[in-house]
C-alpha positions as CSV (number, residue, x, y, z in Angstrom):
1,V,-2.9,-3.8,10.8
2,Q,0.3,-5.6,9.8
3,L,0.6,-7.1,6.3
4,Q,2.8,-9.8,4.9
5,A,3.0,-10.5,1.2
6,F,4.2,-13.9,0.0
7,G,3.9,-16.2,-2.9
8,G,6.4,-14.6,-5.3
9,G,9.0,-16.6,-7.3
10,L,10.5,-17.3,-10.7
11,V,8.2,-18.4,-13.5
12,Q,8.4,-18.7,-17.3
13,A,6.4,-16.4,-19.5
14,G,2.8,-17.6,-19.8
15,G,2.9,-19.2,-16.4
16,S,1.0,-18.5,-13.2
17,L,1.6,-17.5,-9.6
18,R,-0.8,-16.7,-6.7
19,L,0.4,-14.0,-4.4
20,S,-1.1,-13.7,-0.9
21,C,-1.3,-10.8,1.5
22,A,-2.0,-12.0,5.1
23,A,-3.1,-9.5,7.7
24,S,-2.9,-9.5,11.4
25,G,-5.7,-8.4,13.6
26,R,-9.4,-9.2,13.7
27,T,-10.8,-6.3,11.6
28,F,-9.4,-7.0,8.2
29,S,-12.8,-6.7,6.7
30,S,-12.6,-3.0,7.6
31,Y,-9.8,-2.3,5.1
32,V,-9.7,-1.8,1.3
33,V,-6.7,-3.6,-0.1
34,G,-4.5,-2.8,-3.0
35,W,-1.6,-4.5,-4.8
36,F,1.2,-2.4,-6.2
37,R,4.4,-3.3,-7.9
38,Q,7.9,-1.7,-8.5
39,A,10.2,-2.8,-11.2
40,P,14.0,-2.0,-11.1
41,G,14.5,1.7,-11.9
42,K,10.8,2.5,-12.0
43,G,8.3,4.0,-9.7
44,R,5.6,2.2,-7.8
45,E,2.8,1.1,-10.0
46,F,-0.8,0.3,-9.2
47,V,-2.0,-3.2,-10.0
48,A,-5.3,-4.0,-8.4
49,T,-7.6,-3.1,-5.6
50,I,-10.6,-4.7,-3.8
51,S,-13.2,-3.2,-1.6
52,R,-13.9,-4.3,2.0
53,S,-16.6,-6.7,1.0
54,G,-14.9,-8.0,-2.1
55,E,-17.8,-6.9,-4.3
56,N,-15.9,-4.1,-6.0
57,S,-12.5,-4.4,-7.7
58,Y,-10.4,-2.5,-10.2
59,Y,-7.3,-3.3,-12.3
60,A,-4.6,-1.5,-14.1
61,D,-5.0,-1.7,-17.9
62,S,-1.8,-3.6,-18.2
63,V,-3.1,-6.5,-16.1
64,Q,-6.8,-6.5,-16.9
65,G,-7.9,-10.0,-17.9
66,R,-4.8,-11.7,-16.6
67,L,-4.7,-10.9,-12.9
68,T,-7.6,-11.4,-10.4
69,I,-7.8,-10.0,-6.9
70,S,-9.9,-11.7,-4.3
71,R,-10.2,-11.8,-0.5
72,D,-11.2,-14.1,2.3
73,N,-12.1,-11.9,5.3
74,A,-12.6,-14.9,7.5
75,M,-9.0,-15.8,6.9
76,N,-7.7,-12.3,6.9
77,I,-6.1,-12.7,3.4
78,V,-6.2,-11.2,0.0
79,Y,-5.0,-13.0,-3.1
80,L,-3.7,-11.9,-6.4
81,Q,-4.0,-14.7,-9.0
82,M,-1.5,-14.0,-11.8
83,N,-2.1,-15.8,-15.1
84,S,-0.4,-15.5,-18.5
85,L,2.5,-13.8,-16.9
86,K,4.8,-11.6,-19.1
87,P,8.4,-10.6,-18.6
88,E,7.2,-7.0,-18.0
89,D,5.3,-8.2,-14.9
90,T,8.7,-8.7,-13.3
91,A,8.7,-6.5,-10.1
92,V,8.5,-6.5,-6.3
93,Y,4.8,-6.7,-5.4
94,Y,3.4,-5.0,-2.4
95,C,0.1,-5.2,-0.8
96,A,-1.4,-2.2,1.1
97,A,-4.4,-1.5,3.2
98,E,-6.4,1.4,4.3
99,V,-9.7,2.1,6.2
100,P,-12.0,3.4,3.4
101,S,-15.0,5.8,3.5
102,S,-17.5,3.2,2.4
103,M,-17.9,-0.5,1.9
104,M,-17.5,-0.2,-1.9
105,T,-14.6,2.2,-1.9
106,I,-11.6,1.1,-3.9
107,L,-8.3,3.0,-4.0
108,S,-6.0,2.9,-7.1
109,T,-3.3,5.3,-6.0
110,A,-0.6,4.7,-3.4
111,G,-1.1,7.9,-1.4
112,P,-4.1,7.0,0.6
113,Y,-2.7,3.7,1.9
114,H,-1.2,3.9,5.3
115,Y,-0.4,0.2,5.8
116,W,2.1,-1.7,3.6
117,G,3.5,-5.1,3.4
118,Q,7.2,-5.9,2.9
119,G,7.0,-7.0,-0.8
120,T,7.5,-10.2,-2.7
121,Q,9.6,-10.7,-5.7
122,V,8.0,-11.9,-9.0
123,T,10.4,-12.7,-11.8
124,V,9.0,-13.8,-15.2
125,S,11.6,-15.2,-17.6
126,S,11.2,-15.0,-21.4
């Protein structure tokens, strides 16, 4: 599967953005998907993940309640709705996909993911 992340941009603190991760291929519903981010000078950080069916999701504590991950398997796309953005959310955001062991599997670490998108920049000004 090939992934393309888009939707980033510059927004003021408190604002919103919606990131999208579009996938090629006809079996996107077979993949668990995760969002990660990397700020300048820092390592890659887990943000959110969603199971194949979309019934199960999990978030990093730092974004819980502000970001929402969802997916539309018919459209081969996963969204990351970002509300109440903070300057510390500034980073390059990456989506990743992997074939999981079960329908409800979620993956909150980068290691298991084999497929990665190119990243989209999110900048939140104070």
